N, C-alpha and C positions, 0 to 999 in steps of 0.2 A: 205509681209503679205497680206492676203485677208480679205475682209469685214467680220465682226463678230468675228474675232480673237482677242485675248488679247495680248497686247505687251509683250515682253520678261520679263520686270520687273514686270508684273502682275498688273499694275496700270492704264491701259488705254485700251479703246476699239477702234479697227480700224473700221472706218466708210466706207460705200460704196463709198464715194467720195475720199477716200484715207486719209482723216484726222484722227486724233486720239483724242478721247474724254476721259479725265481722269475719272476713275471709281468713284471718290469721289470729290464733289465740295461743296463749301459753298454757300448757298442761302441767300439772304437778303430781302426776302418777309416780309413786315410789320416792317422793320427796318427803322426808320425815317432818312431823310437826316440829316447829321451832325455828331457830335462826336461819337455817338454810332455806326453808320454804319462804319465810318472810322476806329474806333478801332477794330471792329469785323473783318473787312477785313484785316487789318494789322496783327492782331494776327494769322489769318488763314495763311497768306502768310509767316509769320515768322515761323509758325509751320511746314510748308512744303506743304500746299495746293497749287495746281497750276490750280485750276478752280474756278472762281467766277461767280455766276449766278444772274443776275439782270433782270430788265424789265422796259420798259417805264412807265407802270402804277405804278410801285413801287415808282417812283419819287426820287430815290436815286443814279442815275447813276453818278452824279458829285462826291458824296462821295466815290463811288467805284473807280473812276478815281483818286481822290486825294490820296486814300490809296495806289493804285498801284504806283503812282508817288513817294510818300514818302518812299515806301519800298526799292527803289533802285534796284529792280529786273528788269532784262531786259524784255521788253514787250513781246518778242517772247517766254519767258518761262512761261507766264501765259495765260491760256485759258479763254477767256471772252465770256459769253453768255448774250445777251439781247433779248428782245421779242417785237414784233410789237403789239401795242395797236390797235385792229381791229375796234375801233370806229373812227379811223382816216381813211383818204381816200387813202393815198399813202405810201406804205412801204419804198420807196426810200427816200422821203422827211423826213419821221419819223426817219429812221436810220441815216440820215445826222445830225439830231438834237442829236441823241444818241451819235454819234461819237464826236461831239463837247463837250457834257457833260462829256463823259468818258475821253476825251483828247487823243484819239487814232485815227489812220487812218483807222483801220479795226477791226471788231470783228471776233472772231473765229466761232461763231454760232449765227444765227439770226432766231428766231422762230415766227410763227404766234401764238399769245398767246392763242387764242381760236377761234372756227369756227363761230363766229358771222356773220350773213348775208350769211351763207353757206360756205362750205369748200373750194371752188375753186376760188372765186373772187380775193382774195389777191395774189394768187400764181404767176401770171405773173409778178407782181411787185416785189415779192421775188426773182424771177429769174433775174430781172434787177439789184437787189442789188448785186448779185454775178458778173454779167457782168460788173458792175461799180467798182468792186474791194472793195466794202464796207464790205463784209463778205466772209470768206473762205467756210463756210458751211451754209446751210439753212434747216429749218425743221418746225415742227408744235408742238403744245401743246394742250392737251385736245381733241384730235381727236379720235373718235371711229373708229372701223374697217370699217364701211360703209363710213366714211369721208375719210379714207385713200384710199379706192377703188376709190372714186370720184376724189380726187386731183391727184392721180397718173395716171388716165385714159388718160389725155391730157397733162400731164406735160412734158416739155422738160428736166427738171432736177427733179428727184424724191427727195422728202424730205429725208434728211439723218437721222433725229431724230424725234421721237414723245415723248415729255415729258408729263407724266401723273401721276396721283395719283396711287401709287403702293407700297404695303406693304403686310405683311402676311394676314391682314384682307381685303385687296383689291388686291388679287392675280388674276389679270385680264388675265387669261391664253388665253382666246379667242382673246384678243387684242394683247397679246404677239405673238400669232401665226400669226395674220394678219401682224404685223410688220415684222416678219421673212419672210413671203410670199413676201412682197414688198422690202425686203432687207433694212429695216429701223430699226435703233437702238431704242428700247424702253429705255427711261430714266426715273428714278423714282423720283418724288417729294413726299414730306410728307412720307418718308419711316418709320418714327417713329409714323405715325398716328397722326400728329400734337401734339405729346407728350402723347396722350392717351394710346398708347401701352406700354409705359415705366412701367406701373403698372400692365400690364396683367400677370395673374398668370403663364401661360406657359412660357412667355418670362422671367419673374423673376426667375423661377425655372431653366431654361436652363442657364441663366447668372450665377446664384449661383453655379451651378454644374461645370461650366468650368472656374470660376474665372474671369468673364468679366462683363461689365455693360450691362443693358438691351439695351441701345442705340447701343453698339458695336455689340450685337447679332443681332439686327434688321438690321443694316447696312451691316453686314456680310452676312445675308440671301440674301440681294439684290446683292451685288457685287460678291458673290460666284457663281451666275448664269451668270456672265459676263454682268450684267446690271449696267450701271452708275447710281449713286445716288446723290441727292442734299440734304444735311443736313443743318439745320439752327440753329444757336445759337448765342447769343451775349455775352456769358460767356466764358472767355478765357480758363478755365480749361476744359470745355465741348468741345469747339472747338478742343483743343489738344487731348482730350480723344477720340473723334469721329474719329480721323485720325488713331488711333491704331487698325486697323481692317485687316491689311495685314500680320499679323504674326500668325494667327491661322485659323483653318478650322472647320466649324460646321460638326458634324457627320451626316450621312444619316438619322439616327433616329431623331436627333434634327431638321433637315430640314423638315422631314415629320410632326413632331409635329407642326411646324410653318405653314406649308402649310395648315394644317387642320383648321387653324383659319379663313380661307377665308369666307367672308360674301357675295361675289358677285356672287357665282355660276360659277366662272371661266368665267366671262362675256367678251364680245367684246366691251362693252360700256366704254367710258373713264370717265364719271361722271354720277352718278345716279341722281343728281339734278343740271343740268347746271344753271349758274347764268345769262346767256345772253338771 
């Protein structure tokens, strides 16, 4: 298979480096270390999720690792993403700490969490992470189109992924185009608009018409485009419910209605209000 193709089972995206990124993963942002995080990850793995997305700044990598170990699922069957906290100096030293916390020898994807200090300074260290065998794939997060241009200009290894806020109200078509131009997979976080979109009238109407939940409609809008998505929940029934998005298709009319919710003007910017 070639980059940007979807795997035969329709559940993963082929990356430019040859890896495969599941189209749906569980994210654990704002889930505290401990029982709540362990339970959420275990419920997800038991339900059939095979991608868990964490980060150094989340401070819950140890709970993700415990849940993975307790699940009994082979390490090679679960895709693990973590992210470099760019207020630290060295991506290599940081990922070594992450691996110890997670209890694994390698992560599947390691991302620069945001472009603090500029988009390029951390990238040589990210490339060393791969050379040292600590990550199969490396990428970025919250990088705008101009950031991607900068980091790819001198890179020996192009980022495989750019994880950004992406949903019907944040339909960043310019950024999506930039990712395609560089053969980088855009990955969506906050596809539910951090929950705000669940009560949107258009989303609710579409969900009612097709007998699905608003969350399923929003997640399907993302993955139907071949874009991987990270959903977050600590409620078992919602975790299981969110996975049931591969047995239906949104009509072109429903997709167009959701597209029309965009508030970004199809921007190439990753975040309207950066926090760094």
